[in-house]
Phi, psi and omega in degrees: 000136179293150177229155174244134179242111177261108186271134168267106188255140171226146178084016184251110174261171177302316181297317179294318179302312180295324177295319178298316179299318178297320180291324176298318176298317184296329179266005175086007179275321180079166181285340178239084184291164179305130177091351179279122181267322180214148174220129177231125174246130185212170176114187180285159185295344178250008180206063182288148178235163185221141169232130178234148170241127179241157180291341179196161175297326180297321178294319177297315179299317179298315178296321180300330179294327176275320185288319186308307180297328179291317177300314181301320179302327182264005179073029181254135171246145180216106182256117184273143163255115187251133178223153174290146177271132177274313184206141172242127180243133176232154175261000000 
C-alpha cells in the first residue's frame, strides 16, 4: 500500500538540498530512489520542506537508511508524519 510522508524539515536551505541530491547520486541511490512515486520540495529558499509518496513503508525505510546519514552530515533534520494513501489521481 502506498504511503505519504509529510516531513517537518529544519535546517534545509537550497544549497544544502542540492548537496544532498548530489551525494545521493554519488552513492548510487539517486534523487528518485526505488519505490518513490512522487517527491515535492517546497518553501522558502532558507527553509525547504518535503513531501514524498512511496509505494510502501518498506521502500521509505530503505531510502531512509541512505538518506539519514547524509542529512545529519548537513545539519538537516526531517521528521516524517506517515499516513496510508487512499487514492492517487493523475491526468
